[in-house]
CHARMM-style PDB file with segment names, atoms N, HN, CA, C and O in Angstrom:
ATOM      1  N   MET     1     161.453  87.698  20.733  1.00  0.00      PROA
ATOM      2  CA  MET     1     161.594  87.123  18.970  1.00  0.00      PROA
ATOM      3  C   MET     1     162.202  85.496  19.018  1.00  0.00      PROA
ATOM      4  O   MET     1     163.151  84.870  19.489  1.00  0.00      PROA
ATOM      5  N   CYS     2     160.973  85.277  18.194  1.00  0.00      PROA
ATOM      6  HN  CYS     2     160.202  85.786  17.811  1.00  0.00      PROA
ATOM      7  CA  CYS     2     160.270  84.131  17.749  1.00  0.00      PROA
ATOM      8  C   CYS     2     161.255  82.748  18.136  1.00  0.00      PROA
ATOM      9  O   CYS     2     162.422  82.872  18.505  1.00  0.00      PROA
ATOM     10  N   ILE     3     160.420  81.151  17.950  1.00  0.00      PROA
ATOM     11  HN  ILE     3     159.471  81.051  17.650  1.00  0.00      PROA
ATOM     12  CA  ILE     3     162.365  80.502  17.780  1.00  0.00      PROA
ATOM     13  C   ILE     3     160.941  79.951  17.547  1.00  0.00      PROA
ATOM     14  O   ILE     3     161.077  78.800  17.961  1.00  0.00      PROA
ATOM     15  N   ALA     4     159.988  80.034  17.244  1.00  0.00      PROA
ATOM     16  HN  ALA     4     159.878  80.969  16.908  1.00  0.00      PROA
ATOM     17  CA  ALA     4     158.640  79.222  16.204  1.00  0.00      PROA
ATOM     18  C   ALA     4     158.263  77.309  16.621  1.00  0.00      PROA
ATOM     19  O   ALA     4     158.363  76.145  16.233  1.00  0.00      PROA
ATOM     20  N   CYS     5     157.707  78.384  17.885  1.00  0.00      PROA
ATOM     21  HN  CYS     5     157.626  79.330  18.201  1.00  0.00      PROA
ATOM     22  CA  CYS     5     157.350  76.985  19.091  1.00  0.00      PROA
ATOM     23  C   CYS     5     156.184  76.296  18.744  1.00  0.00      PROA
ATOM     24  O   CYS     5     155.933  75.107  18.940  1.00  0.00      PROA
ATOM     25  N   CYS     6     155.600  77.022  18.293  1.00  0.00      PROA
ATOM     26  HN  CYS     6     155.804  77.988  18.134  1.00  0.00      PROA
ATOM     27  CA  CYS     6     154.157  76.626  17.974  1.00  0.00      PROA
ATOM     28  C   CYS     6     152.594  76.740  18.006  1.00  0.00      PROA
ATOM     29  O   CYS     6     151.678  76.428  17.245  1.00  0.00      PROA
ATOM     30  N   SER     7     152.738  77.464  19.517  1.00  0.00      PROA
ATOM     31  HN  SER     7     153.482  77.718  20.135  1.00  0.00      PROA
ATOM     32  CA  SER     7     152.045  77.395  20.986  1.00  0.00      PROA
ATOM     33  C   SER     7     151.123  78.699  19.994  1.00  0.00      PROA
ATOM     34  O   SER     7     150.285  78.681  20.895  1.00  0.00      PROA
ATOM     35  N   CYS     8     150.742  79.414  19.321  1.00  0.00      PROA
ATOM     36  HN  CYS     8     151.423  79.428  18.590  1.00  0.00      PROA
ATOM     37  CA  CYS     8     150.195  80.387  18.921  1.00  0.00      PROA
ATOM     38  C   CYS     8     149.665  79.923  17.332  1.00  0.00      PROA
ATOM     39  O   CYS     8     148.725  80.455  16.744  1.00  0.00      PROA
ATOM     40  N   GLU     9     150.144  79.287  17.031  1.00  0.00      PROA
ATOM     41  HN  GLU     9     150.908  78.854  17.509  1.00  0.00      PROA
ATOM     42  CA  GLU     9     149.018  78.796  16.117  1.00  0.00      PROA
ATOM     43  C   GLU     9     148.047  77.558  16.881  1.00  0.00      PROA
ATOM     44  O   GLU     9     146.834  77.369  16.786  1.00  0.00      PROA
ATOM     45  N   THR    10     148.638  77.131  17.328  1.00  0.00      PROA
ATOM     46  HN  THR    10     149.623  77.284  17.405  1.00  0.00      PROA
ATOM     47  CA  THR    10     147.966  75.139  18.054  1.00  0.00      PROA
ATOM     48  C   THR    10     146.460  76.280  18.465  1.00  0.00      PROA
ATOM     49  O   THR    10     145.365  75.985  17.984  1.00  0.00      PROA
ATOM     50  N   ILE    11     146.601  77.443  19.307  1.00  0.00      PROA
ATOM     51  HN  ILE    11     147.490  77.682  19.698  1.00  0.00      PROA
ATOM     52  CA  ILE    11     145.566  78.614  19.635  1.00  0.00      PROA
ATOM     53  C   ILE    11     144.857  78.998  18.730  1.00  0.00      PROA
ATOM     54  O   ILE    11     143.679  78.649  18.648  1.00  0.00      PROA
ATOM     55  N   ALA    12     145.530  79.929  17.726  1.00  0.00      PROA
ATOM     56  HN  ALA    12     146.486  80.213  17.792  1.00  0.00      PROA
ATOM     57  CA  ALA    12     144.895  80.514  17.342  1.00  0.00      PROA
ATOM     58  C   ALA    12     145.501  80.961  16.410  1.00  0.00      PROA
ATOM     59  O   ALA    12     146.167  81.996  16.423  1.00  0.00      PROA
ATOM     60  N   PRO    13     145.177  79.528  14.630  1.00  0.00      PROA
ATOM     61  CA  PRO    13     145.456  78.801  14.049  1.00  0.00      PROA
ATOM     62  C   PRO    13     145.139  80.339  12.315  1.00  0.00      PROA
ATOM     63  O   PRO    13     145.842  80.620  11.345  1.00  0.00      PROA
ATOM     64  N   GLU    14     143.496  80.970  12.903  1.00  0.00      PROA
ATOM     65  HN  GLU    14     142.925  80.742  13.692  1.00  0.00      PROA
ATOM     66  CA  GLU    14     143.523  82.318  11.967  1.00  0.00      PROA
ATOM     67  C   GLU    14     143.898  83.196  12.358  1.00  0.00      PROA
ATOM     68  O   GLU    14     143.564  84.159  11.667  1.00  0.00      PROA
ATOM     69  N   VAL    15     144.552  83.475  13.287  1.00  0.00      PROA
ATOM     70  HN  VAL    15     144.823  82.693  13.848  1.00  0.00      PROA
ATOM     71  CA  VAL    15     145.647  84.762  13.170  1.00  0.00      PROA
ATOM     72  C   VAL    15     146.922  84.636  13.034  1.00  0.00      PROA
ATOM     73  O   VAL    15     147.624  85.487  12.488  1.00  0.00      PROA
ATOM     74  N   PHE    16     147.483  83.193  13.684  1.00  0.00      PROA
ATOM     75  HN  PHE    16     146.912  82.502  14.128  1.00  0.00      PROA
ATOM     76  CA  PHE    16     149.115  83.144  13.397  1.00  0.00      PROA
ATOM     77  C   PHE    16     149.307  81.685  12.748  1.00  0.00      PROA
ATOM     78  O   PHE    16     148.717  80.632  12.986  1.00  0.00      PROA
ATOM     79  N   SER    17     150.647  82.084  11.575  1.00  0.00      PROA
ATOM     80  HN  SER    17     151.126  82.940  11.382  1.00  0.00      PROA
ATOM     81  CA  SER    17     150.726  81.292  11.113  1.00  0.00      PROA
ATOM     82  C   SER    17     152.515  80.950  11.210  1.00  0.00      PROA
ATOM     83  O   SER    17     153.326  81.867  11.074  1.00  0.00      PROA
ATOM     84  N   ILE    18     152.953  79.488  11.465  1.00  0.00      PROA
ATOM     85  HN  ILE    18     152.294  78.743  11.575  1.00  0.00      PROA
ATOM     86  CA  ILE    18     154.325  79.773  10.961  1.00  0.00      PROA
ATOM     87  C   ILE    18     155.040  78.932  10.053  1.00  0.00      PROA
ATOM     88  O   ILE    18     154.765  77.740   9.911  1.00  0.00      PROA
ATOM     89  N   ASP    19     156.521  79.891   9.048  1.00  0.00      PROA
ATOM     90  HN  ASP    19     156.744  80.859   9.163  1.00  0.00      PROA
ATOM     91  CA  ASP    19     156.939  79.083   7.523  1.00  0.00      PROA
ATOM     92  C   ASP    19     156.874  77.992   7.718  1.00  0.00      PROA
ATOM     93  O   ASP    19     157.945  77.777   8.286  1.00  0.00      PROA
ATOM     94  N   LYS    20     156.240  76.855   7.644  1.00  0.00      PROA
ATOM     95  HN  LYS    20     155.370  77.030   7.182  1.00  0.00      PROA
ATOM     96  CA  LYS    20     156.946  75.677   7.998  1.00  0.00      PROA
ATOM     97  C   LYS    20     157.680  75.536   6.004  1.00  0.00      PROA
ATOM     98  O   LYS    20     158.104  74.466   5.567  1.00  0.00      PROA
ATOM     99  N   GLN    21     157.655  76.527   5.360  1.00  0.00      PROA
ATOM    100  HN  GLN    21     157.311  77.396   5.714  1.00  0.00      PROA
ATOM    101  CA  GLN    21     158.605  75.644   4.415  1.00  0.00      PROA
ATOM    102  C   GLN    21     160.145  76.783   4.500  1.00  0.00      PROA
ATOM    103  O   GLN    21     160.775  77.199   3.528  1.00  0.00      PROA
ATOM    104  N   THR    22     160.440  77.076   6.027  1.00  0.00      PROA
ATOM    105  HN  THR    22     159.928  76.738   6.817  1.00  0.00      PROA
ATOM    106  CA  THR    22     161.338  77.974   5.638  1.00  0.00      PROA
ATOM    107  C   THR    22     162.298  76.901   6.356  1.00  0.00      PROA
ATOM    108  O   THR    22     162.133  77.311   7.505  1.00  0.00      PROA
ATOM    109  N   ARG    23     162.838  76.241   6.442  1.00  0.00      PROA
ATOM    110  HN  ARG    23     162.972  75.908   5.509  1.00  0.00      PROA
ATOM    111  CA  ARG    23     163.694  75.325   7.288  1.00  0.00      PROA
ATOM    112  C   ARG    23     164.821  76.171   8.536  1.00  0.00      PROA
ATOM    113  O   ARG    23     165.023  75.782   9.686  1.00  0.00      PROA
ATOM    114  N   ILE    24     165.226  77.004   8.080  1.00  0.00      PROA
ATOM    115  HN  ILE    24     165.062  77.320   7.145  1.00  0.00      PROA
ATOM    116  CA  ILE    24     166.065  77.434   9.174  1.00  0.00      PROA
ATOM    117  C   ILE    24     165.501  78.602  10.343  1.00  0.00      PROA
ATOM    118  O   ILE    24     164.594  79.248   9.818  1.00  0.00      PROA
ATOM    119  N   ASN    25     165.647  78.855  11.122  1.00  0.00      PROA
ATOM    120  HN  ASN    25     166.384  78.330  11.548  1.00  0.00      PROA
ATOM    121  CA  ASN    25     165.123  79.483  12.494  1.00  0.00      PROA
ATOM    122  C   ASN    25     163.707  80.396  11.233  1.00  0.00      PROA
ATOM    123  O   ASN    25     163.726  81.428  10.563  1.00  0.00      PROA
ATOM    124  N   PRO    26     162.503  79.118  11.513  1.00  0.00      PROA
ATOM    125  CA  PRO    26     160.952  79.508  10.918  1.00  0.00      PROA
ATOM    126  C   PRO    26     160.978  80.557  12.118  1.00  0.00      PROA
ATOM    127  O   PRO    26     161.640  80.603  13.154  1.00  0.00      PROA
ATOM    128  N   LYS    27     159.789  81.555  11.454  1.00  0.00      PROA
ATOM    129  HN  LYS    27     159.250  81.518  10.611  1.00  0.00      PROA
ATOM    130  CA  LYS    27     158.870  82.159  12.378  1.00  0.00      PROA
ATOM    131  C   LYS    27     157.786  82.264  12.760  1.00  0.00      PROA
ATOM    132  O   LYS    27     157.105  81.610  11.971  1.00  0.00      PROA
ATOM    133  N   SER    28     157.311  82.589  13.326  1.00  0.00      PROA
ATOM    134  HN  SER    28     157.865  83.120  13.967  1.00  0.00      PROA
ATOM    135  CA  SER    28     154.687  82.705  12.948  1.00  0.00      PROA
ATOM    136  C   SER    28     155.313  83.790  12.607  1.00  0.00      PROA
ATOM    137  O   SER    28     156.431  84.253  12.832  1.00  0.00      PROA
ATOM    138  N   LYS    29     154.045  84.237  11.801  1.00  0.00      PROA
ATOM    139  HN  LYS    29     153.137  83.861  11.618  1.00  0.00      PROA
ATOM    140  CA  LYS    29     153.711  85.941  11.817  1.00  0.00      PROA
ATOM    141  C   LYS    29     151.961  85.857  11.693  1.00  0.00      PROA
ATOM    142  O   LYS    29     151.040  85.040  11.713  1.00  0.00      PROA
ATOM    143  N   VAL    30     152.219  87.215  11.563  1.00  0.00      PROA
ATOM    144  HN  VAL    30     152.968  87.878  11.547  1.00  0.00      PROA
ATOM    145  CA  VAL    30     150.339  87.342  11.592  1.00  0.00      PROA
ATOM    146  C   VAL    30     149.928  87.242  10.482  1.00  0.00      PROA
ATOM    147  O   VAL    30     150.270  87.849   9.467  1.00  0.00      PROA
ATOM    148  N   ILE    31     148.998  86.284  10.668  1.00  0.00      PROA
ATOM    149  HN  ILE    31     148.720  85.790  11.493  1.00  0.00      PROA
ATOM    150  CA  ILE    31     148.400  86.261   8.649  1.00  0.00      PROA
ATOM    151  C   ILE    31     146.660  86.960   8.802  1.00  0.00      PROA
ATOM    152  O   ILE    31     145.996  87.426   7.876  1.00  0.00      PROA
ATOM    153  N   ASN    32     146.285  86.846  10.138  1.00  0.00      PROA
ATOM    154  HN  ASN    32     146.825  86.467  10.889  1.00  0.00      PROA
ATOM    155  CA  ASN    32     144.771  88.251   9.961  1.00  0.00      PROA
ATOM    156  C   ASN    32     144.456  88.107  11.647  1.00  0.00      PROA
ATOM    157  O   ASN    32     143.683  87.255  12.086  1.00  0.00      PROA
ATOM    158  N   PRO    33     145.333  89.279  12.675  1.00  0.00      PROA
ATOM    159  CA  PRO    33     144.788  90.038  13.581  1.00  0.00      PROA
ATOM    160  C   PRO    33     143.461  90.344  13.836  1.00  0.00      PROA
ATOM    161  O   PRO    33     142.873  90.900  14.764  1.00  0.00      PROA
ATOM    162  N   ARG    34     143.161  89.881  12.864  1.00  0.00      PROA
ATOM    163  HN  ARG    34     143.638  89.430  12.111  1.00  0.00      PROA
ATOM    164  CA  ARG    34     140.986  90.099  13.350  1.00  0.00      PROA
ATOM    165  C   ARG    34     140.166  89.046  13.343  1.00  0.00      PROA
ATOM    166  O   ARG    34     138.946  88.958  13.478  1.00  0.00      PROA
ATOM    167  N   GLY    35     141.758  87.562  13.008  1.00  0.00      PROA
ATOM    168  HN  GLY    35     142.749  87.633  12.898  1.00  0.00      PROA
ATOM    169  CA  GLY    35     140.882  85.751  12.782  1.00  0.00      PROA
ATOM    170  C   GLY    35     139.962  85.242  14.484  1.00  0.00      PROA
ATOM    171  O   GLY    35     139.084  84.397  14.664  1.00  0.00      PROA
ATOM    172  N   ALA    36     140.768  86.345  15.639  1.00  0.00      PROA
ATOM    173  HN  ALA    36     141.481  87.031  15.493  1.00  0.00      PROA
ATOM    174  CA  ALA    36     139.944  85.401  16.596  1.00  0.00      PROA
ATOM    175  C   ALA    36     139.669  86.860  17.416  1.00  0.00      PROA
ATOM    176  O   ALA    36     140.077  88.020  17.358  1.00  0.00      PROA
ATOM    177  N   GLY    37     138.941  86.247  18.026  1.00  0.00      PROA
ATOM    178  HN  GLY    37     138.609  85.305  18.073  1.00  0.00      PROA
ATOM    179  CA  GLY    37     138.255  87.155  19.722  1.00  0.00      PROA
ATOM    180  C   GLY    37     139.386  87.362  20.478  1.00  0.00      PROA
ATOM    181  O   GLY    37     140.104  86.394  20.728  1.00  0.00      PROA
ATOM    182  N   PHE    38     139.773  88.867  21.038  1.00  0.00      PROA
ATOM    183  HN  PHE    38     139.190  89.653  20.836  1.00  0.00      PROA
ATOM    184  CA  PHE    38     141.050  88.926  22.622  1.00  0.00      PROA
ATOM    185  C   PHE    38     141.265  87.570  22.829  1.00  0.00      PROA
ATOM    186  O   PHE    38     141.973  86.788  22.194  1.00  0.00      PROA
ATOM    187  N   ASN    39     140.273  87.325  24.198  1.00  0.00      PROA
ATOM    188  HN  ASN    39     139.698  87.960  24.713  1.00  0.00      PROA
ATOM    189  CA  ASN    39     140.496  86.733  24.671  1.00  0.00      PROA
ATOM    190  C   ASN    39     142.113  85.519  24.069  1.00  0.00      PROA
ATOM    191  O   ASN    39     143.281  85.332  24.413  1.00  0.00      PROA
ATOM    192  N   LYS    40     140.926  84.896  22.802  1.00  0.00      PROA
ATOM    193  HN  LYS    40     139.978  85.048  22.523  1.00  0.00      PROA
ATOM    194  CA  LYS    40     141.540  84.106  22.136  1.00  0.00      PROA
ATOM    195  C   LYS    40     143.566  84.061  22.035  1.00  0.00      PROA
ATOM    196  O   LYS    40     144.509  83.298  22.243  1.00  0.00      PROA
ATOM    197  N   ILE    41     143.257  85.483  21.565  1.00  0.00      PROA
ATOM    198  HN  ILE    41     142.491  86.103  21.396  1.00  0.00      PROA
ATOM    199  CA  ILE    41     144.711  86.284  20.918  1.00  0.00      PROA
ATOM    200  C   ILE    41     145.973  86.643  22.446  1.00  0.00      PROA
ATOM    201  O   ILE    41     147.190  86.564  22.278  1.00  0.00      PROA
ATOM    202  N   MET    42     145.370  86.997  23.743  1.00  0.00      PROA
ATOM    203  HN  MET    42     144.381  87.061  23.879  1.00  0.00      PROA
ATOM    204  CA  MET    42     145.795  86.776  24.463  1.00  0.00      PROA
ATOM    205  C   MET    42     146.315  86.087  25.549  1.00  0.00      PROA
ATOM    206  O   MET    42     147.080  86.223  26.504  1.00  0.00      PROA
ATOM    207  N   ASN    43     145.423  85.119  24.888  1.00  0.00      PROA
ATOM    208  HN  ASN    43     144.802  85.009  24.113  1.00  0.00      PROA
ATOM    209  CA  ASN    43     145.901  83.768  24.917  1.00  0.00      PROA
ATOM    210  C   ASN    43     147.491  83.076  24.483  1.00  0.00      PROA
ATOM    211  O   ASN    43     148.600  82.636  24.788  1.00  0.00      PROA
ATOM    212  N   ALA    44     146.658  83.368  23.687  1.00  0.00      PROA
ATOM    213  HN  ALA    44     145.757  83.726  23.439  1.00  0.00      PROA
ATOM    214  CA  ALA    44     148.024  82.808  22.607  1.00  0.00      PROA
ATOM    215  C   ALA    44     149.237  83.931  23.190  1.00  0.00      PROA
ATOM    216  O   ALA    44     149.918  83.759  24.201  1.00  0.00      PROA
ATOM    217  N   ALA    45     149.281  84.814  22.493  1.00  0.00      PROA
ATOM    218  HN  ALA    45     148.728  84.953  21.672  1.00  0.00      PROA
ATOM    219  CA  ALA    45     150.415  85.354  23.326  1.00  0.00      PROA
ATOM    220  C   ALA    45     151.139  84.944  24.710  1.00  0.00      PROA
ATOM    221  O   ALA    45     152.321  84.607  24.784  1.00  0.00      PROA
ATOM    222  N   GLU    46     150.115  85.037  25.945  1.00  0.00      PROA
ATOM    223  HN  GLU    46     149.154  85.310  25.885  1.00  0.00      PROA
ATOM    224  CA  GLU    46     150.599  84.590  26.728  1.00  0.00      PROA
ATOM    225  C   GLU    46     151.253  82.764  27.191  1.00  0.00      PROA
ATOM    226  O   GLU    46     151.820  82.384  28.215  1.00  0.00      PROA
ATOM    227  N   THR    47     150.877  82.041  26.009  1.00  0.00      PROA
ATOM    228  HN  THR    47     150.416  82.349  25.177  1.00  0.00      PROA
ATOM    229  CA  THR    47     151.359  81.202  26.590  1.00  0.00      PROA
ATOM    230  C   THR    47     153.470  81.262  25.281  1.00  0.00      PROA
ATOM    231  O   THR    47     154.601  80.779  25.342  1.00  0.00      PROA
ATOM    232  N   CYS    48     153.004  81.788  24.770  1.00  0.00      PROA
ATOM    233  HN  CYS    48     152.085  82.179  24.720  1.00  0.00      PROA
ATOM    234  CA  CYS    48     154.366  82.219  23.834  1.00  0.00      PROA
ATOM    235  C   CYS    48     155.391  82.188  25.010  1.00  0.00      PROA
ATOM    236  O   CYS    48     155.324  82.837  26.054  1.00  0.00      PROA
ATOM    237  N   PRO    49     156.939  80.758  24.395  1.00  0.00      PROA
ATOM    238  CA  PRO    49     157.054  81.397  25.998  1.00  0.00      PROA
ATOM    239  C   PRO    49     158.812  82.498  25.931  1.00  0.00      PROA
ATOM    240  O   PRO    49     159.594  82.486  26.882  1.00  0.00      PROA
ATOM    241  N   THR    50     159.091  83.381  24.537  1.00  0.00      PROA
ATOM    242  HN  THR    50     158.456  83.391  23.765  1.00  0.00      PROA
ATOM    243  CA  THR    50     160.153  84.379  24.674  1.00  0.00      PROA
ATOM    244  C   THR    50     159.720  85.599  24.639  1.00  0.00      PROA
ATOM    245  O   THR    50     160.308  86.614  24.267  1.00  0.00      PROA
ATOM    246  N   LYS    51     158.048  85.382  25.277  1.00  0.00      PROA
ATOM    247  HN  LYS    51     157.570  84.557  25.579  1.00  0.00      PROA
ATOM    248  CA  LYS    51     157.487  86.414  25.349  1.00  0.00      PROA
ATOM    249  C   LYS    51     157.252  87.443  23.966  1.00  0.00      PROA
ATOM    250  O   LYS    51     157.205  88.646  24.221  1.00  0.00      PROA
ATOM    251  N   ALA    52     157.108  87.037  22.560  1.00  0.00      PROA
ATOM    252  HN  ALA    52     157.146  86.059  22.353  1.00  0.00      PROA
ATOM    253  CA  ALA    52     157.660  87.388  21.130  1.00  0.00      PROA
ATOM    254  C   ALA    52     156.478  88.405  20.987  1.00  0.00      PROA
ATOM    255  O   ALA    52     156.510  89.585  20.638  1.00  0.00      PROA
ATOM    256  N   ILE    53     155.607  87.747  21.294  1.00  0.00      PROA
ATOM    257  HN  ILE    53     155.581  86.789  21.577  1.00  0.00      PROA
ATOM    258  CA  ILE    53     154.014  88.750  20.898  1.00  0.00      PROA
ATOM    259  C   ILE    53     153.998  89.658  21.742  1.00  0.00      PROA
ATOM    260  O   ILE    53     154.564  89.616  22.835  1.00  0.00      PROA
ATOM    261  N   ILE    54     152.822  91.282  20.952  1.00  0.00      PROA
ATOM    262  HN  ILE    54     152.363  91.317  20.064  1.00  0.00      PROA
ATOM    263  CA  ILE    54     153.107  92.133  21.389  1.00  0.00      PROA
ATOM    264  C   ILE    54     151.477  92.416  21.097  1.00  0.00      PROA
ATOM    265  O   ILE    54     151.133  92.451  19.915  1.00  0.00      PROA
ATOM    266  N   VAL    55     150.392  92.632  22.212  1.00  0.00      PROA
ATOM    267  HN  VAL    55     150.671  92.603  23.172  1.00  0.00      PROA
ATOM    268  CA  VAL    55     149.142  93.014  22.094  1.00  0.00      PROA
ATOM    269  C   VAL    55     148.577  93.848  21.858  1.00  0.00      PROA
ATOM    270  O   VAL    55     147.718  93.732  22.732  1.00  0.00      PROA
ATOM    271  N   GLU    56     148.226  94.990  21.155  1.00  0.00      PROA
ATOM    272  HN  GLU    56     148.924  95.085  20.445  1.00  0.00      PROA
ATOM    273  CA  GLU    56     148.654  96.660  21.617  1.00  0.00      PROA
ATOM    274  C   GLU    56     147.534  97.177  20.320  1.00  0.00      PROA
ATOM    275  O   GLU    56     147.607  96.911  19.120  1.00  0.00      PROA
ATOM    276  N   ASN    57     146.188  98.253  21.274  1.00  0.00      PROA
ATOM    277  HN  ASN    57     146.129  98.470  22.248  1.00  0.00      PROA
ATOM    278  CA  ASN    57     145.023  98.162  19.797  1.00  0.00      PROA
ATOM    279  C   ASN    57     146.110  99.583  18.905  1.00  0.00      PROA
ATOM    280  O   ASN    57     146.601 100.535  19.513  1.00  0.00      PROA
ATOM    281  N   LYS    58     146.195  99.425  17.956  1.00  0.00      PROA
ATOM    282  HN  LYS    58     145.796  98.652  17.462  1.00  0.00      PROA
ATOM    283  CA  LYS    58     146.341  99.887  16.686  1.00  0.00      PROA
ATOM    284  C   LYS    58     145.994 101.671  17.191  1.00  0.00      PROA
ATOM    285  O   LYS    58     146.793 102.606  17.128  1.00  0.00      PROA
ATOM    286  N   ASP    59     144.514 101.711  17.694  1.00  0.00      PROA
ATOM    287  HN  ASP    59     143.865 100.952  17.746  1.00  0.00      PROA
ATOM    288  CA  ASP    59     144.627 102.987  16.953  1.00  0.00      PROA
ATOM    289  C   ASP    59     145.205 103.774  18.412  1.00  0.00      PROA
ATOM    290  O   ASP    59     145.819 104.823  18.215  1.00  0.00      PROA
ATOM    291  N   THR    60     145.065 103.391  19.631  1.00  0.00      PROA
ATOM    292  HN  THR    60     144.567 102.539  19.790  1.00  0.00      PROA
ATOM    293  CA  THR    60     145.590 103.994  20.895  1.00  0.00      PROA
ATOM    294  C   THR    60     146.503 103.613  21.379  1.00  0.00      PROA
ATOM    295  O   THR    60     147.099 104.058  22.360  1.00  0.00      PROA
ATOM    296  N   LYS    61     146.807 102.400  20.497  1.00  0.00      PROA
ATOM    297  HN  LYS    61     146.322 102.039  19.700  1.00  0.00      PROA
ATOM    298  CA  LYS    61     148.416 102.152  20.895  1.00  0.00      PROA
ATOM    299  C   LYS    61     149.453 101.279  22.094  1.00  0.00      PROA
ATOM    300  O   LYS    61     150.564 100.779  22.273  1.00  0.00      PROA
ATOM    301  N   GLU    62     147.483 101.680  23.005  1.00  0.00      PROA
ATOM    302  HN  GLU    62     146.580 102.086  22.860  1.00  0.00      PROA
ATOM    303  CA  GLU    62     147.939 100.931  24.259  1.00  0.00      PROA
ATOM    304  C   GLU    62     148.005  99.163  24.367  1.00  0.00      PROA
ATOM    305  O   GLU    62     147.271  98.294  23.897  1.00  0.00      PROA
ATOM    306  N   ARG    63     149.465  99.094  25.365  1.00  0.00      PROA
ATOM    307  HN  ARG    63     150.061  99.801  25.746  1.00  0.00      PROA
ATOM    308  CA  ARG    63     149.690  98.045  24.684  1.00  0.00      PROA
ATOM    309  C   ARG    63     148.856  97.155  26.244  1.00  0.00      PROA
ATOM    310  O   ARG    63     149.064  97.331  27.444  1.00  0.00      PROA
ATOM    311  N   PHE    64     148.047  96.354  25.633  1.00  0.00      PROA
ATOM    312  HN  PHE    64     147.878  96.211  24.658  1.00  0.00      PROA
ATOM    313  CA  PHE    64     147.832  94.937  26.296  1.00  0.00      PROA
ATOM    314  C   PHE    64     148.501  94.388  27.104  1.00  0.00      PROA
ATOM    315  O   PHE    64     148.403  94.611  28.311  1.00  0.00      PROA
ATOM    316  N   TYR    65     149.483  93.385  26.470  1.00  0.00      PROA
ATOM    317  HN  TYR    65     149.562  93.204  25.490  1.00  0.00      PROA
ATOM    318  CA  TYR    65     150.437  92.489  26.444  1.00  0.00      PROA
ATOM    319  C   TYR    65     152.396  92.032  26.043  1.00  0.00      PROA
ATOM    320  O   TYR    65     152.727  90.848  26.103  1.00  0.00      PROA
ATOM    321  N   PRO    66     152.790  92.441  25.904  1.00  0.00      PROA
ATOM    322  CA  PRO    66     153.619  92.085  27.129  1.00  0.00      PROA
ATOM    323  C   PRO    66     153.414  93.372  28.682  1.00  0.00      PROA
ATOM    324  O   PRO    66     154.431  94.057  28.786  1.00  0.00      PROA
ATOM    325  N   LEU    67     152.798  93.566  29.291  1.00  0.00      PROA
ATOM    326  HN  LEU    67     151.971  93.010  29.206  1.00  0.00      PROA
ATOM    327  CA  LEU    67     152.956  95.078  30.262  1.00  0.00      PROA
ATOM    328  C   LEU    67     154.013  95.161  30.102  1.00  0.00      PROA
ATOM    329  OT1 LEU    67     154.641  96.098  30.595  1.00  0.00      PROA
TER     330      LEU     67
END
């Protein structure tokens, strides 16, 4: 569950965005899944304290993070 700590948006703002208009329980959302390279997206996912970001291949459903 996203707690809007902003680590993903800080690392990959081309991919993730926190809805700053929501004052109660804001969440991060994916705005462009191909906005950054694989390593940058993995770095963003790995820094999420709640492990709310799932990185997977949409075609094969192979999961890269979390394992």
